[in-house]
Backbone as CSV, one residue per row, in Angstrom:
resi,resn,N_x,N_y,N_z,CA_x,CA_y,CA_z,C_x,C_y,C_z
1,MET,-0.968,9.361,10.739,0.274,8.925,11.340,1.345,9.952,10.967
2,LYS,2.119,10.349,11.951,3.098,11.395,11.721,4.280,11.201,12.672
3,ILE,5.502,11.434,12.166,6.692,11.411,13.005,7.475,12.702,12.782
4,ARG,8.382,12.977,13.717,9.293,14.114,13.579,10.715,13.577,13.663
5,LEU,11.623,14.187,12.916,13.025,13.810,12.917,13.851,15.024,13.311
6,LYS,14.876,14.782,14.154,15.766,15.861,14.587,17.203,15.362,14.503
7,ARG,18.063,16.139,13.867,19.488,15.796,13.787,20.136,16.087,15.134
8,LEU,20.954,15.126,15.629,21.526,15.250,16.972,23.015,15.582,16.992
9,ASN,23.715,15.398,15.881,25.141,15.729,15.860,25.536,16.192,14.459
10,GLU,26.840,16.394,14.254,27.302,16.877,12.945,27.410,15.759,11.915
11,HIS,27.077,14.551,12.321,27.155,13.420,11.398,25.745,12.971,11.006
12,TYR,25.402,11.711,11.281,24.145,11.132,10.802,23.252,10.622,11.915
13,HIS,23.468,11.083,13.125,22.677,10.609,14.263,21.395,11.441,14.356
14,PHE,20.257,10.759,14.292,18.956,11.414,14.324,18.084,10.821,15.422
15,GLU,17.172,11.603,15.903,16.126,11.150,16.810,14.807,11.277,16.059
16,THR,14.036,10.216,16.072,12.685,10.292,15.517,11.708,10.103,16.666
17,LYS,10.572,10.764,16.545,9.577,10.704,17.610,8.199,10.678,16.973
18,ASN,7.349,9.764,17.461,5.975,9.725,16.954,5.098,10.669,17.778
19,GLU,3.826,10.725,17.440,2.902,11.647,18.105,2.689,11.319,19.588
20,ARG,2.951,10.063,19.999,2.819,9.680,21.412,4.082,9.974,22.203
21,GLY,5.162,10.353,21.510,6.415,10.653,22.177,7.401,9.502,22.218
22,ASP,7.084,8.378,21.570,8.017,7.256,21.509,9.206,7.651,20.641
23,VAL,10.421,7.326,21.096,11.645,7.756,20.424,12.381,6.558,19.836
24,VAL,12.881,6.739,18.611,13.754,5.770,17.953,14.941,6.551,17.394
25,TYR,16.142,6.045,17.643,17.348,6.704,17.154,17.823,6.048,15.861
26,LEU,18.276,6.888,14.938,18.782,6.443,13.643,20.222,6.888,13.482
27,ASP,20.973,6.128,12.703,22.335,6.515,12.377,22.741,5.825,11.087
28,ASN,23.844,6.265,10.552,24.419,5.645,9.364,25.277,4.486,9.842
29,LYS,24.935,3.262,9.457,25.644,2.101,9.988,27.097,2.035,9.545
30,SER,27.487,2.808,8.529,28.884,2.804,8.092,29.745,3.768,8.909
31,GLU,29.135,4.541,9.799,29.878,5.427,10.699,30.516,4.610,11.817
32,PRO,31.678,5.064,12.323,32.223,4.377,13.503,31.296,4.619,14.700
33,ASN,31.031,3.599,15.456,30.169,3.690,16.642,28.803,4.308,16.358
34,PRO,28.031,3.703,15.471,26.695,4.265,15.208,25.848,4.292,16.481
35,GLN,24.997,5.305,16.584,24.185,5.543,17.775,22.724,5.141,17.587
36,GLY,22.453,4.353,16.581,21.080,3.922,16.344,21.022,2.969,15.175
37,ALA,19.829,2.520,14.881,19.611,1.606,13.763,19.652,2.376,12.444
38,SER,20.009,1.690,11.369,19.947,2.318,10.051,18.494,2.286,9.574
39,PRO,18.133,3.166,8.654,16.769,3.132,8.126,16.389,1.773,7.527
40,MET,17.322,1.101,6.877,17.010,-0.207,6.297,16.826,-1.269,7.388
41,GLU,17.591,-1.161,8.479,17.368,-2.066,9.607,15.988,-1.838,10.207
42,LEU,15.552,-0.581,10.232,14.214,-0.286,10.748,13.133,-0.959,9.912
43,LEU,13.345,-1.051,8.597,12.369,-1.766,7.763,12.270,-3.233,8.173
44,LEU,13.427,-3.855,8.444,13.412,-5.257,8.891,12.763,-5.379,10.262
45,MET,13.027,-4.417,11.145,12.365,-4.409,12.449,10.864,-4.220,12.277
46,GLY,10.494,-3.406,11.303,9.080,-3.154,11.042,8.336,-4.393,10.598
47,ILE,8.919,-5.175,9.686,8.231,-6.391,9.234,8.166,-7.399,10.371
48,ALA,9.216,-7.475,11.197,9.196,-8.397,12.340,8.119,-7.987,13.334
49,GLY,8.066,-6.710,13.661,7.074,-6.231,14.628,5.658,-6.375,14.123
50,CYS,5.440,-6.003,12.873,4.101,-6.098,12.275,3.627,-7.551,12.249
51,SER,4.494,-8.429,11.771,4.133,-9.842,11.701,3.970,-10.436,13.095
52,GLY,4.837,-10.057,14.022,4.719,-10.562,15.394,3.383,-10.205,16.017
53,ILE,2.947,-8.956,15.829,1.638,-8.534,16.342,0.537,-9.373,15.716
54,ASP,0.600,-9.548,14.396,-0.412,-10.358,13.703,-0.461,-11.780,14.244
55,ILE,0.712,-12.402,14.357,0.772,-13.807,14.783,0.151,-13.977,16.167
56,VAL,0.526,-13.122,17.101,-0.036,-13.207,18.454,-1.547,-12.981,18.405
57,MET,-1.995,-11.992,17.627,-3.431,-11.702,17.531,-4.204,-12.891,16.952
58,ILE,-3.665,-13.488,15.903,-4.316,-14.641,15.266,-4.404,-15.806,16.250
59,LEU,-3.321,-16.082,16.964,-3.333,-17.185,17.927,-4.270,-16.882,19.094
60,LYS,-4.273,-15.654,19.589,-5.162,-15.290,20.704,-6.636,-15.469,20.319
61,LYS,-6.980,-15.178,19.057,-8.364,-15.365,18.618,-8.775,-16.832,18.676
62,GLN,-7.780,-17.721,18.660,-8.038,-19.155,18.779,-7.828,-19.626,20.220
63,HIS,-7.742,-18.676,21.144,-7.520,-18.957,22.566,-6.203,-19.683,22.807
64,ILE,-5.192,-19.307,21.999,-3.846,-19.858,22.156,-2.942,-18.720,22.616
65,GLU,-2.251,-18.942,23.710,-1.296,-17.963,24.216,0.100,-18.547,24.044
66,PRO,0.853,-18.095,23.025,2.198,-18.648,22.845,3.081,-18.311,24.049
67,GLU,3.910,-19.278,24.453,4.844,-19.051,25.560,5.944,-18.085,25.146
68,ASP,6.315,-18.143,23.877,7.399,-17.295,23.388,7.243,-17.112,21.883
69,LEU,7.672,-15.960,21.405,7.726,-15.663,19.973,8.990,-14.854,19.748
70,GLN,9.841,-15.378,18.882,11.052,-14.663,18.489,11.188,-14.761,16.981
71,MET,11.939,-13.824,16.417,12.134,-13.806,14.979,13.547,-13.368,14.643
72,GLU,14.055,-13.931,13.581,15.273,-13.438,12.944,14.868,-13.021,11.542
73,VAL,15.264,-11.814,11.145,14.910,-11.316,9.817,16.177,-10.826,9.143
74,GLU,16.385,-11.274,7.913,17.570,-10.886,7.168,17.155,-10.300,5.829
75,GLY,17.740,-9.166,5.495,17.466,-8.521,4.220,18.657,-8.654,3.295
76,PHE,18.382,-8.847,2.018,19.430,-9.028,1.011,19.304,-7.936,-0.040
77,ARG,20.459,-7.344,-0.405,20.490,-6.280,-1.400,21.607,-6.559,-2.393
78,VAL,21.534,-5.933,-3.555,22.571,-6.070,-4.571,23.640,-5.023,-4.299
79,ASP,24.883,-5.472,-4.102,25.984,-4.536,-3.839,26.118,-3.530,-4.965
80,GLY,26.232,-2.267,-4.587,26.450,-1.211,-5.558,25.213,-0.678,-6.241
81,ALA,24.076,-1.299,-6.017,22.845,-0.828,-6.657,22.417,0.508,-6.046
82,VAL,21.853,1.364,-6.889,21.330,2.650,-6.430,19.949,2.836,-7.035
83,PRO,18.896,2.963,-6.241,18.910,2.822,-4.790,19.138,1.362,-4.406
84,ASN,19.631,1.159,-3.211,20.006,-0.181,-2.769,18.868,-0.802,-1.958
85,VAL,17.796,-1.170,-2.652,16.605,-1.726,-2.011,16.811,-3.199,-1.680
86,PHE,15.983,-3.709,-0.779,15.992,-5.143,-0.521,15.408,-5.863,-1.731
87,THR,16.094,-6.916,-2.159,15.578,-7.761,-3.232,14.998,-9.054,-2.661
88,ALA,15.398,-9.388,-1.448,14.867,-10.576,-0.766,14.903,-10.329,0.743
89,ILE,13.904,-10.882,1.416,13.826,-10.821,2.876,13.473,-12.207,3.370
90,LYS,14.250,-12.700,4.343,14.026,-14.042,4.892,13.715,-13.913,6.376
91,LEU,12.579,-14.462,6.796,12.185,-14.472,8.201,12.263,-15.895,8.734
92,ASN,12.778,-16.033,9.938,12.691,-17.274,10.696,11.867,-16.955,11.931
93,VAL,10.718,-17.617,12.051,9.785,-17.357,13.146,9.864,-18.524,14.124
94,PHE,10.178,-18.214,15.378,10.337,-19.232,16.412,9.226,-19.076,17.443
95,LEU,8.336,-20.056,17.477,7.231,-20.064,18.430,7.446,-21.174,19.448
96,LYS,6.926,-20.940,20.633,6.996,-21.961,21.673,5.638,-22.013,22.350
97,GLY,5.136,-23.225,22.585,3.869,-23.370,23.271,3.223,-24.707,22.984
98,ASP,2.096,-24.920,23.644,1.363,-26.179,23.535,0.214,-26.009,22.544
99,PHE,0.540,-26.017,21.262,-0.459,-25.951,20.196,0.118,-26.628,18.962
100,SER,-0.736,-26.899,18.002,-0.333,-27.723,16.862,0.561,-26.955,15.881
101,PRO,1.439,-27.692,15.197,2.252,-27.075,14.152,1.386,-26.426,13.065
102,GLU,0.237,-27.024,12.773,-0.654,-26.473,11.748,-1.150,-25.082,12.138
103,LYS,-1.485,-24.905,13.405,-1.957,-23.596,13.865,-0.830,-22.564,13.839
104,ALA,0.371,-22.983,14.192,1.530,-22.085,14.150,1.800,-21.645,12.715
105,LYS,1.845,-22.592,11.812,2.130,-22.292,10.398,1.035,-21.423,9.799
106,ARG,-0.199,-21.720,10.104,-1.327,-20.955,9.573,-1.288,-19.499,10.052
107,ALA,-0.930,-19.282,11.306,-0.851,-17.916,11.836,0.226,-17.119,11.106
108,VAL,1.371,-17.738,10.851,2.440,-17.038,10.139,2.051,-16.819,8.679
109,ASP,1.473,-17.841,8.045,1.011,-17.691,6.655,0.044,-16.517,6.520
110,LEU,-0.943,-16.451,7.413,-1.928,-15.363,7.348,-1.265,-14.010,7.549
111,SER,-0.339,-13.942,8.465,0.337,-12.670,8.709,1.089,-12.205,7.471
112,ILE,2.013,-13.008,6.992,2.884,-12.589,5.890,2.105,-12.437,4.583
113,ASP,1.213,-13.370,4.306,0.526,-13.382,3.011,-0.707,-12.486,2.941
114,LYS,-1.265,-12.086,4.095,-2.523,-11.345,4.051,-2.565,-10.080,4.907
115,TYR,-2.140,-10.146,6.166,-2.416,-9.061,7.100,-1.287,-8.066,7.351
116,CYS,-0.049,-8.474,7.290,1.056,-7.583,7.658,1.247,-6.493,6.609
117,SER,0.891,-5.276,6.976,0.983,-4.138,6.056,2.415,-3.901,5.593
118,VAL,3.374,-4.086,6.476,4.775,-3.869,6.113,5.208,-4.908,5.079
119,ALA,4.846,-6.164,5.285,5.186,-7.208,4.316,4.543,-6.926,2.967
120,LYS,3.310,-6.481,2.974,2.601,-6.199,1.719,3.282,-5.054,0.964
121,MET,3.817,-4.072,1.682,4.548,-2.989,1.016,5.890,-3.483,0.479
122,LEU,6.629,-4.219,1.305,7.967,-4.646,0.918,7.956,-5.701,-0.185
123,GLU,6.873,-6.482,-0.294,6.831,-7.529,-1.319,6.808,-6.944,-2.731
124,LYS,6.603,-5.660,-2.856,6.607,-5.028,-4.171,8.020,-4.939,-4.746
125,THR,9.043,-4.977,-3.877,10.429,-4.934,-4.351,11.258,-6.134,-3.909
126,ALA,10.795,-6.864,-2.905,11.593,-7.957,-2.348,10.779,-9.248,-2.297
127,GLU,11.441,-10.349,-2.616,10.820,-11.660,-2.438,10.901,-11.996,-0.953
128,ILE,9.751,-12.248,-0.342,9.705,-12.533,1.089,9.494,-14.031,1.289
129,SER,10.384,-14.637,2.073,10.255,-16.054,2.393,10.376,-16.218,3.905
130,TYR,9.909,-17.363,4.388,9.946,-17.575,5.828,9.895,-19.046,6.165
131,ASP,10.472,-19.357,7.319,10.377,-20.679,7.928,9.771,-20.499,9.302
132,VAL,8.992,-21.503,9.709,8.325,-21.455,11.008,8.823,-22.625,11.848
133,TYR,9.181,-22.323,13.087,9.641,-23.326,14.035,8.695,-23.323,15.226
134,LEU,8.311,-24.493,15.669,7.498,-24.627,16.870,8.248,-25.546,17.838
135,ASN,8.528,-25.021,19.013,9.247,-25.764,20.047,10.553,-26.349,19.512
136,GLY,11.249,-25.558,18.705,12.553,-25.952,18.188,12.552,-26.795,16.930
137,GLU,11.377,-27.196,16.459,11.276,-28.044,15.276,10.731,-27.247,14.101
138,ILE,11.382,-27.346,12.934,10.891,-26.662,11.767,9.583,-27.298,11.292
139,ILE,8.657,-26.474,10.861,7.378,-26.968,10.331,7.470,-26.960,8.820
140,LYS,7.242,-28.078,8.218,7.306,-28.196,6.751,5.942,-28.073,6.124
């Protein structure tokens, strides 16, 4: 796996590109009018994307096609810490479809606790927690 980074202006705007040519723009979020996501936001996007892929794959193996999957992910850091790593990450997973709450919860549990490579890396510095919602109802 390999990416390339190119600086696009005199500030902090960068273009990253993977080997397939997919482009992601980065910027410093403290700049006025940032032109891309911050590197730390990309980590949160990474855990959401990784877990989302896992959840859909796990459900599909059970012949379940979720109608919708959305996530909110929030990262928490200690102000002023250097480096300013995430100490906690909270995911809210919103699923919609005609399947049991147990299957929804199990798919998310397997993703976060076992399969999501990004979560497994980030759990070394951050406590990862999550809530699962199915059709608008939280699963306990």
